[in-house]
N, C-alpha and C positions, 0 to 999 in steps of 0.2 A: 556177231561174235561167235555164234554157234558154228557158222561156216568155217571160221578160223580153226576151231577145234576139230571139225570134221576133216579138213585138209591136213592138219597137223597129225591126226591119227592115221590118215591114209599114208602120209609120208613116212611115219614111224613104222607102219606095218610093212611098207616096201623095204625099209632098212633093217628088218629083222635078220636078214642074212648076215654072215660073218663080215662081209665087206662094208655094210652100212652105207650104201651108195648115196642116198639122199639125206641131207642134214637140214634141219630147220632151226633158225635162231630168231626168237622174238626181238623186234627192234623197238626202241623208245619212240612213241608216236609224236613226241615233241609237244607243241601247244595245240594240236588239232583235237577238237572235242570228239571223243568216242572213236577215234581212228585206231584200227588194229594194223600192225605191220609185221612182216617176217622176212628174213633173208633166207633164201633156199639155195642150196648148193648141191650139184651133182658131183660127188667126189670121184667118180670114175672118169667122166669126160670133161669136168671143169666148167660146166655151164652154170650161170648164176641168174637168179631171178629175185625180184622184190615183189611180195604179195601185199596188197593194200586193200583194206575194206573200211569205208567210212559211211556213217549214216547221213541222211538228209537232215540239215539243220536250218530252220528258217527257210530262206529262199535259195540256199545252197543245195545243189543236187548231190546226193550220195552215190556210191557205187563200189564195185569190186574190180580190182585190176591185177593182172599178173604181168609184170614189166620185165622183159629180158634185159639183163645187164652185160651180157657178153660171155666170153669164155676165157678162163685162166690159161696162161701159157708159161712154161718154165723159161727162166732166163739162162743165159750162158755164163754170166759173171755176176758177182755180188754188186748190187747198186745199179744194174742195168734197168733202164726205163723200158718197160714192155709196151705200154700204150700211153699216149699223151693227148690231151685235149686242151686247147687254150682259148680263152675268151679275151677279146680286146677290152682294155680298161679305158676309162675316161681320160682325155687329154687334160693336162693342167692348165 
């Protein structure tokens, strides 16, 4: 958890400028024990990341991950789908 605050302070210190390029938003960890999560956004270039830190619990391995989520792109019209991923459902 200390690492989360160190990273958050680092990102906040980067955003002290008038533009506030990097924004960090804490995310709900859900039902995972002790997990810390944050959404990170580069407001200038539109890059997005999810930062996750979870402790070792029992036989489950803990770790720290920075997962790239892609880049935001402006649309041309209201309602335009910018990016789409589909998963096949089960057949009835």
